[in-house]
PAPA-253010 format. One record per residue (C-alpha): residue in three letters; y, x, z. Coordinates in Angstrom, 2 decimals, always signed. Layout:
residues N
(ALA (Y X Z))
...
***
This chain:
residues 401
(UNK (+13.77 -16.40 +39.32))
(UNK (+10.31 -16.76 +39.91))
(UNK (+7.37 -15.19 +37.55))
(UNK (+5.39 -17.95 +35.83))
(UNK (+2.25 -18.68 +33.68))
(UNK (+2.44 -19.43 +30.04))
(UNK (+3.69 -16.46 +28.03))
(UNK (+5.48 -17.57 +24.89))
(UNK (+4.80 -21.30 +25.49))
(UNK (+5.89 -21.58 +29.09))
(UNK (+9.36 -22.82 +27.84))
(UNK (+9.73 -26.78 +26.58))
(UNK (+9.22 -27.60 +23.12))
(UNK (+7.45 -24.27 +22.00))
(UNK (+3.40 -24.29 +20.60))
(UNK (+1.38 -21.14 +18.85))
(UNK (-1.72 -20.63 +17.44))
(UNK (-3.63 -17.52 +15.84))
(UNK (-6.15 -17.22 +13.36))
(UNK (-8.42 -14.60 +11.41))
(UNK (-7.40 -13.85 +7.75))
(UNK (-9.36 -10.79 +7.31))
(UNK (-6.79 -8.02 +7.19))
(UNK (-8.11 -6.00 +10.27))
(UNK (-11.73 -5.39 +10.78))
(UNK (-12.35 -8.22 +13.60))
(UNK (-10.21 -10.60 +15.49))
(UNK (-7.48 -12.85 +14.90))
(UNK (-4.84 -10.74 +12.89))
(UNK (-1.86 -13.71 +11.58))
(UNK (-0.13 -15.83 +14.35))
(UNK (+2.45 -18.86 +14.27))
(UNK (+4.76 -19.68 +16.68))
(UNK (+6.96 -23.13 +16.23))
(UNK (+9.70 -24.73 +17.90))
(UNK (+9.62 -28.61 +17.91))
(UNK (+13.31 -28.65 +17.37))
(UNK (+15.86 -26.51 +15.55))
(UNK (+16.70 -23.09 +17.81))
(UNK (+19.08 -21.21 +17.85))
(UNK (+17.98 -17.55 +16.99))
(UNK (+18.71 -13.77 +16.43))
(UNK (+16.94 -10.59 +16.32))
(UNK (+17.10 -6.84 +16.64))
(UNK (+15.41 -4.71 +14.13))
(UNK (+14.03 -0.92 +13.11))
(UNK (+16.88 +1.12 +12.35))
(UNK (+14.67 +3.34 +10.22))
(UNK (+15.94 +3.17 +7.07))
(UNK (+12.41 +2.84 +5.35))
(UNK (+12.53 -0.45 +6.58))
(UNK (+9.47 -2.72 +5.95))
(UNK (+9.62 -5.90 +3.57))
(UNK (+9.26 -8.59 +6.40))
(UNK (+12.18 -6.33 +8.36))
(UNK (+14.29 -7.39 +5.35))
(UNK (+13.00 -10.62 +4.70))
(UNK (+13.90 -11.89 +8.56))
(UNK (+17.32 -10.38 +8.43))
(UNK (+18.22 -12.43 +5.47))
(UNK (+17.22 -15.72 +6.73))
(UNK (+18.89 -14.76 +10.02))
(UNK (+22.17 -13.96 +8.30))
(UNK (+22.01 -17.54 +6.08))
(UNK (+21.25 -19.57 +8.94))
(UNK (+22.06 -19.53 +12.61))
(UNK (+18.87 -21.57 +13.36))
(UNK (+15.12 -20.89 +12.86))
(UNK (+12.43 -23.13 +13.89))
(UNK (+9.29 -20.73 +13.65))
(UNK (+7.97 -17.22 +13.52))
(UNK (+4.92 -16.20 +11.42))
(UNK (+3.25 -12.70 +11.86))
(UNK (+0.48 -10.48 +10.90))
(UNK (-1.48 -7.32 +11.84))
(UNK (-3.52 -4.94 +10.03))
(UNK (-1.18 -4.12 +7.21))
(UNK (+2.76 -3.36 +7.66))
(UNK (+3.76 -4.27 +4.35))
(UNK (+6.11 -1.28 +4.22))
(UNK (+7.06 +1.05 +0.87))
(UNK (+5.35 -1.95 -0.89))
(UNK (+8.46 -2.22 -3.27))
(UNK (+9.21 -5.96 -4.92))
(UNK (+5.77 -7.11 -4.39))
(UNK (+5.75 -6.62 -0.76))
(UNK (+9.43 -8.55 -0.47))
(UNK (+7.75 -11.37 -2.36))
(UNK (+4.67 -11.25 -0.13))
(UNK (+6.82 -11.39 +2.84))
(UNK (+8.71 -14.63 +1.37))
(UNK (+5.37 -16.05 +0.71))
(UNK (+4.46 -15.95 +3.93))
(UNK (+7.40 -17.52 +5.23))
(UNK (+7.16 -20.25 +2.41))
(UNK (+3.40 -20.92 +3.11))
(UNK (+4.44 -21.54 +7.12))
(UNK (+7.44 -23.45 +5.83))
(UNK (+5.62 -25.67 +4.02))
(UNK (+2.82 -26.81 +6.33))
(UNK (+4.90 -27.00 +9.29))
(UNK (+7.68 -29.23 +6.81))
(UNK (+10.82 -26.63 +7.70))
(UNK (+12.77 -25.00 +5.33))
(UNK (+11.34 -21.26 +4.49))
(UNK (+14.85 -19.94 +5.96))
(UNK (+13.93 -21.46 +8.81))
(UNK (+10.83 -19.15 +9.44))
(UNK (+10.96 -15.54 +10.28))
(UNK (+8.34 -12.75 +9.68))
(UNK (+6.80 -9.78 +11.20))
(UNK (+3.84 -7.47 +10.41))
(UNK (+2.45 -4.43 +12.27))
(UNK (-0.30 -1.93 +10.91))
(UNK (-1.12 +0.68 +8.03))
(UNK (+1.86 +1.73 +5.86))
(UNK (+1.54 +1.45 +2.47))
(UNK (-1.14 -1.22 +1.57))
(UNK (-0.10 -4.27 +0.15))
(UNK (-0.51 -7.65 +2.06))
(UNK (-3.23 -9.93 +1.22))
(UNK (-1.13 -12.84 +1.17))
(UNK (-3.60 -15.16 -0.54))
(UNK (-5.51 -14.84 +2.44))
(UNK (-2.83 -15.83 +4.66))
(UNK (-1.93 -18.87 +2.44))
(UNK (-5.29 -19.83 +2.78))
(UNK (-5.70 -19.77 +6.40))
(UNK (-2.27 -21.34 +7.02))
(UNK (-3.36 -25.19 +6.91))
(UNK (-6.22 -24.40 +9.47))
(UNK (-3.54 -21.96 +11.70))
(UNK (-0.84 -25.34 +11.78))
(UNK (-3.60 -27.49 +12.82))
(UNK (-4.53 -25.23 +15.83))
(UNK (-0.86 -25.12 +17.09))
(UNK (-0.72 -25.89 +20.91))
(UNK (+0.71 -24.97 +24.23))
(UNK (-2.14 -22.86 +25.45))
(UNK (-2.56 -20.12 +22.85))
(UNK (-0.03 -17.67 +24.09))
(UNK (-2.79 -14.97 +25.09))
(UNK (-4.49 -15.42 +21.54))
(UNK (-0.94 -14.76 +19.78))
(UNK (-0.61 -11.64 +21.87))
(UNK (-3.95 -10.74 +21.05))
(UNK (-3.73 -11.15 +17.42))
(UNK (-0.54 -8.75 +16.92))
(UNK (-2.38 -5.78 +18.45))
(UNK (-3.39 -2.78 +16.57))
(UNK (-3.75 +0.28 +18.71))
(UNK (-3.38 -1.61 +21.76))
(UNK (-5.67 -1.86 +24.57))
(UNK (-4.16 -4.91 +26.26))
(UNK (-2.58 -8.03 +25.33))
(UNK (+1.16 -8.11 +26.50))
(UNK (+3.16 -11.27 +27.69))
(UNK (+5.35 -12.64 +30.25))
(UNK (+7.48 -15.45 +31.53))
(UNK (+10.03 -16.55 +34.08))
(UNK (+11.74 -19.72 +35.38))
(UNK (+15.42 -19.50 +36.69))
(UNK (+18.09 -22.25 +37.74))
(UNK (+20.93 -22.37 +35.43))
(UNK (+23.62 -24.82 +36.62))
(UNK (+22.66 -27.25 +39.36))
(UNK (+20.06 -29.42 +37.51))
(UNK (+18.29 -27.36 +34.58))
(UNK (+15.41 -25.46 +35.17))
(UNK (+15.16 -22.53 +31.96))
(UNK (+12.26 -20.90 +31.05))
(UNK (+11.76 -17.71 +29.13))
(UNK (+8.40 -16.50 +27.71))
(UNK (+7.51 -13.52 +25.78))
(UNK (+4.72 -11.64 +23.78))
(UNK (+5.01 -8.39 +22.24))
(UNK (+2.45 -5.31 +20.90))
(UNK (+3.02 -1.65 +21.13))
(UNK (+1.03 +1.45 +21.95))
(UNK (+2.07 +4.44 +19.68))
(UNK (+4.63 +5.49 +17.21))
(UNK (+7.15 +4.73 +20.28))
(UNK (+10.68 +5.90 +20.40))
(UNK (+14.51 +4.28 +20.12))
(UNK (+15.79 +2.46 +18.23))
(UNK (+12.99 +0.90 +19.21))
(UNK (+9.63 +1.47 +19.10))
(UNK (+6.33 +0.36 +17.20))
(UNK (+6.55 -2.51 +18.50))
(UNK (+6.98 -6.71 +17.63))
(UNK (+8.42 -8.80 +20.39))
(UNK (+8.78 -12.74 +20.42))
(UNK (+10.73 -14.22 +22.75))
(UNK (+11.34 -18.12 +23.18))
(UNK (+13.25 -20.09 +25.70))
(UNK (+14.41 -23.33 +26.49))
(UNK (+18.27 -22.57 +27.35))
(UNK (+20.72 -24.36 +25.50))
(UNK (+23.07 -21.51 +24.99))
(UNK (+25.44 -20.20 +21.93))
(UNK (+24.38 -17.76 +19.03))
(UNK (+27.16 -15.41 +20.23))
(UNK (+26.03 -15.62 +23.83))
(UNK (+22.37 -15.27 +22.60))
(UNK (+23.15 -12.61 +20.47))
(UNK (+25.03 -10.69 +23.54))
(UNK (+22.26 -11.24 +26.43))
(UNK (+19.58 -9.97 +23.17))
(UNK (+21.33 -6.76 +22.36))
(UNK (+22.33 -5.73 +26.07))
(UNK (+18.61 -6.19 +27.16))
(UNK (+17.21 -4.34 +24.40))
(UNK (+19.38 -1.40 +24.83))
(UNK (+17.80 -1.39 +28.55))
(UNK (+14.30 -2.13 +27.67))
(UNK (+12.85 -1.35 +24.08))
(UNK (+15.66 +1.25 +23.57))
(UNK (+14.86 +2.71 +26.96))
(UNK (+11.26 +3.75 +26.45))
(UNK (+9.30 +6.55 +24.13))
(UNK (+5.94 +7.37 +23.71))
(UNK (+5.86 +9.94 +21.09))
(UNK (+8.99 +10.40 +19.47))
(UNK (+8.69 +8.64 +16.46))
(UNK (+10.37 +5.49 +15.17))
(UNK (+8.58 +2.78 +13.55))
(UNK (+9.44 +0.79 +10.33))
(UNK (+8.46 -2.75 +11.49))
(UNK (+10.19 -2.81 +14.75))
(UNK (+11.32 -6.75 +15.68))
(UNK (+12.36 -8.50 +18.54))
(UNK (+13.06 -11.78 +17.74))
(UNK (+14.60 -14.60 +19.94))
(UNK (+14.50 -18.45 +19.75))
(UNK (+16.69 -20.75 +22.22))
(UNK (+15.79 -24.46 +21.46))
(UNK (+17.87 -26.13 +24.34))
(UNK (+15.01 -28.50 +25.51))
(UNK (+15.59 -27.64 +29.07))
(UNK (+18.72 -29.77 +28.94))
(UNK (+21.38 -27.86 +30.26))
(UNK (+25.02 -27.65 +29.50))
(UNK (+25.67 -25.25 +26.80))
(UNK (+25.96 -21.90 +28.08))
(UNK (+28.36 -19.77 +26.42))
(UNK (+29.24 -15.78 +27.08))
(UNK (+32.16 -16.22 +29.30))
(UNK (+30.20 -18.72 +31.46))
(UNK (+28.68 -18.24 +34.80))
(UNK (+25.34 -19.32 +33.96))
(UNK (+25.26 -16.57 +31.14))
(UNK (+24.84 -13.86 +34.09))
(UNK (+21.76 -15.43 +35.37))
(UNK (+20.53 -15.98 +31.90))
(UNK (+21.00 -12.53 +30.72))
(UNK (+19.67 -11.00 +33.82))
(UNK (+16.54 -12.68 +33.47))
(UNK (+16.04 -11.94 +29.97))
(UNK (+16.21 -8.19 +30.70))
(UNK (+13.85 -8.23 +33.24))
(UNK (+11.19 -9.87 +30.89))
(UNK (+11.93 -7.56 +28.54))
(UNK (+12.19 -4.48 +30.81))
(UNK (+8.51 -5.62 +31.82))
(UNK (+6.93 -5.88 +28.37))
(UNK (+8.80 -2.12 +27.67))
(UNK (+6.90 -0.78 +30.86))
(UNK (+3.94 -2.48 +29.65))
(UNK (+3.96 -0.54 +26.09))
(UNK (+4.37 +2.23 +27.92))
(UNK (+1.72 +2.37 +30.43))
(UNK (-0.84 +1.34 +27.01))
(UNK (+0.74 +4.43 +25.37))
(UNK (-1.70 +6.08 +23.31))
(UNK (-4.29 +8.18 +25.37))
(UNK (-1.85 +8.13 +28.15))
(UNK (-2.56 +8.67 +31.91))
(UNK (+0.48 +8.47 +33.54))
(UNK (+3.55 +6.35 +33.56))
(UNK (+6.61 +8.62 +33.66))
(UNK (+10.20 +6.79 +35.13))
(UNK (+13.31 +9.01 +34.53))
(UNK (+16.36 +7.92 +36.42))
(UNK (+19.84 +9.52 +35.18))
(UNK (+22.90 +8.78 +37.61))
(UNK (+26.31 +9.52 +38.30))
(UNK (+27.09 +9.69 +34.46))
(UNK (+30.43 +9.01 +33.05))
(UNK (+28.74 +6.65 +30.84))
(UNK (+25.51 +4.49 +30.45))
(UNK (+25.32 +5.76 +27.13))
(UNK (+25.28 +9.11 +27.89))
(UNK (+22.79 +8.40 +30.73))
(UNK (+20.45 +7.14 +28.41))
(UNK (+20.83 +10.20 +26.03))
(UNK (+19.75 +12.58 +28.70))
(UNK (+17.08 +10.33 +29.60))
(UNK (+15.52 +10.06 +26.49))
(UNK (+15.81 +13.41 +25.47))
(UNK (+13.52 +14.38 +28.84))
(UNK (+11.16 +11.66 +28.17))
(UNK (+10.73 +12.89 +24.53))
(UNK (+10.44 +16.41 +25.32))
(UNK (+7.01 +17.29 +24.48))
(UNK (+6.69 +20.51 +26.93))
(UNK (+7.77 +18.27 +29.86))
(UNK (+5.29 +15.67 +28.85))
(UNK (+2.46 +17.70 +28.53))
(UNK (+3.10 +19.59 +32.04))
(UNK (+3.13 +16.13 +33.51))
(UNK (-0.54 +15.56 +32.16))
(UNK (-1.46 +18.78 +33.15))
(UNK (-0.47 +18.14 +36.46))
(UNK (+2.22 +21.31 +36.58))
(UNK (+5.46 +20.30 +38.40))
(UNK (+7.19 +22.40 +36.27))
(UNK (+11.04 +21.25 +36.45))
(UNK (+12.37 +23.99 +34.27))
(UNK (+11.11 +21.63 +31.44))
(UNK (+13.57 +18.71 +33.02))
(UNK (+16.30 +21.36 +33.36))
(UNK (+16.02 +22.78 +29.53))
(UNK (+15.58 +19.10 +28.29))
(UNK (+19.06 +18.35 +30.09))
(UNK (+20.98 +21.00 +28.49))
(UNK (+19.76 +20.18 +25.53))
(UNK (+20.63 +16.32 +25.10))
(UNK (+24.21 +16.80 +23.51))
(UNK (+25.84 +15.67 +26.31))
(UNK (+28.33 +17.62 +28.12))
(UNK (+27.46 +18.14 +31.94))
(UNK (+28.73 +20.76 +34.39))
(UNK (+26.07 +23.42 +35.18))
(UNK (+27.21 +24.22 +38.88))
(UNK (+26.97 +20.41 +39.74))
(UNK (+23.81 +18.84 +38.70))
(UNK (+20.73 +18.13 +41.01))
(UNK (+16.77 +17.26 +40.03))
(UNK (+14.29 +15.56 +42.39))
(UNK (+10.54 +15.31 +41.23))
(UNK (+9.86 +12.46 +43.10))
(UNK (+11.60 +12.29 +46.21))
(UNK (+11.72 +16.15 +46.75))
(UNK (+14.72 +17.80 +45.65))
(UNK (+14.34 +21.21 +43.38))
(UNK (+17.80 +21.87 +42.28))
(UNK (+21.11 +21.22 +44.15))
(UNK (+24.28 +22.13 +42.23))
(UNK (+22.31 +23.75 +39.17))
(UNK (+20.84 +26.29 +41.35))
(UNK (+17.16 +26.26 +42.19))
(UNK (+16.12 +25.72 +45.80))
(UNK (+13.31 +27.94 +45.51))
(UNK (+10.92 +25.07 +46.52))
(UNK (+7.31 +26.52 +46.11))
(UNK (+4.87 +24.85 +43.71))
(UNK (+2.24 +24.12 +46.39))
(UNK (+4.40 +21.92 +47.87))
(UNK (+5.11 +20.10 +44.80))
(UNK (+1.43 +19.88 +43.96))
(UNK (+1.67 +15.91 +44.49))
(UNK (+4.33 +15.09 +42.35))
(UNK (+2.65 +14.99 +39.03))
(UNK (-0.54 +14.35 +40.51))
(UNK (-0.60 +10.23 +40.60))
(UNK (-0.59 +7.63 +37.83))
(UNK (+3.20 +7.25 +38.40))
(UNK (+5.58 +9.96 +38.18))
(UNK (+9.21 +9.68 +38.98))
(UNK (+11.92 +12.31 +37.88))
(UNK (+15.53 +11.89 +38.45))
(UNK (+18.87 +13.51 +37.53))
(UNK (+22.06 +13.55 +39.08))
(UNK (+25.39 +14.71 +37.36))
(UNK (+27.64 +13.69 +39.81))
(UNK (+29.93 +13.22 +37.01))
(UNK (+30.20 +9.53 +37.25))
(UNK (+29.44 +5.82 +38.41))
(UNK (+27.12 +5.16 +35.49))
(UNK (+23.32 +5.30 +35.34))
(UNK (+20.25 +4.51 +33.26))
(UNK (+16.27 +4.70 +33.57))
(UNK (+14.01 +5.52 +31.00))
(UNK (+10.39 +5.15 +30.56))
(UNK (+7.70 +7.43 +28.75))
(UNK (+4.28 +8.51 +29.29))
(UNK (+2.41 +11.76 +29.44))
(UNK (+1.11 +13.49 +26.13))
(UNK (-2.72 +14.06 +25.76))
(UNK (-5.29 +15.19 +23.82))
(UNK (-6.49 +11.40 +23.21))
(UNK (-3.60 +11.08 +21.89))
(UNK (-3.93 +13.05 +18.95))
(UNK (-7.65 +12.02 +18.54))
(UNK (-6.45 +8.32 +18.10))
(UNK (-4.33 +9.05 +15.54))
(UNK (-6.34 +11.29 +13.53))
(UNK (-8.71 +8.79 +13.67))
(UNK (-5.74 +6.15 +12.69))
(UNK (-6.50 +4.79 +8.89))
(UNK (-4.65 +6.10 +5.99))
***
């Protein structure tokens, strides 16, 4: 596997573009990703019951058709809590892209991000659609990544190339946005993934769900779940490999590469957390199940007490112990160990009495690592978060309502 340039258009047969419709104060705010060939498609969406209109429309399109050929997205307006009008606007957005691309509207998936409770200026989007379609090419991945940004401070894209079988070079490319309102499942985030692998729908779905669980569902910034979260993948088969199904050896190679791409983007989102100054990695190991390890990791990562003591540089491992015990997972109080960085501070549930001065460097750097060892099984999980700062409060206090 090698990291390559090109982002969303690194795989064969994909083009994209971005344009300004005036939905946010400056910059491009509408983007379009297009596969030159019909693609097997799948998506993972927010579990928030207050679901935005574009999520509802995209779910419906994926149920109606196993294939898709385009994704259209906007920033500056979430199109959420907008009722029947919001659903019609999301459908009109898909129809406008389909009309100018010459494909069915059901083959277009829709995504939105921005302020909740505002109606989408759909006429502005329809007006710029002809020009947007004309802009489509293989060089616009970065422009697409920028167009979906809201409070992000940098654009997020990634791409890799892998060998599938004896001949085919397969590529996976992706763009994402996210900085705040980040919490499983998933985050205030959009992620669009393209690949030129020839793969079955069931195999693509399996790989996407597993990779999502270990990437976007393993991050938290502030404990708030969004209404618009969408991870969408298109696989157009342009690489020319033999069909990959879930039971094939090549499936594992693809699934591992997809997971890497999504983990890299998830880490970028955490590093760009609103007001964040530190990137925190929490490893929970030797659990009875991966799900339990994830649950414990998420509980520690979402603890405001833990996150603020990291920001303040106070190596108070008691915050970790308290969060561990309140995660809703059965543990053995006389068995767990806790490490701050490389230094062990708890052994078999009992303090080692390490002096605070000896831990002064544990939370000082930009990279903070915590490990909890339950010594109760073989499974493990890693969760990523960031510190909680005054700047986070200022950013969200000034966010438009």
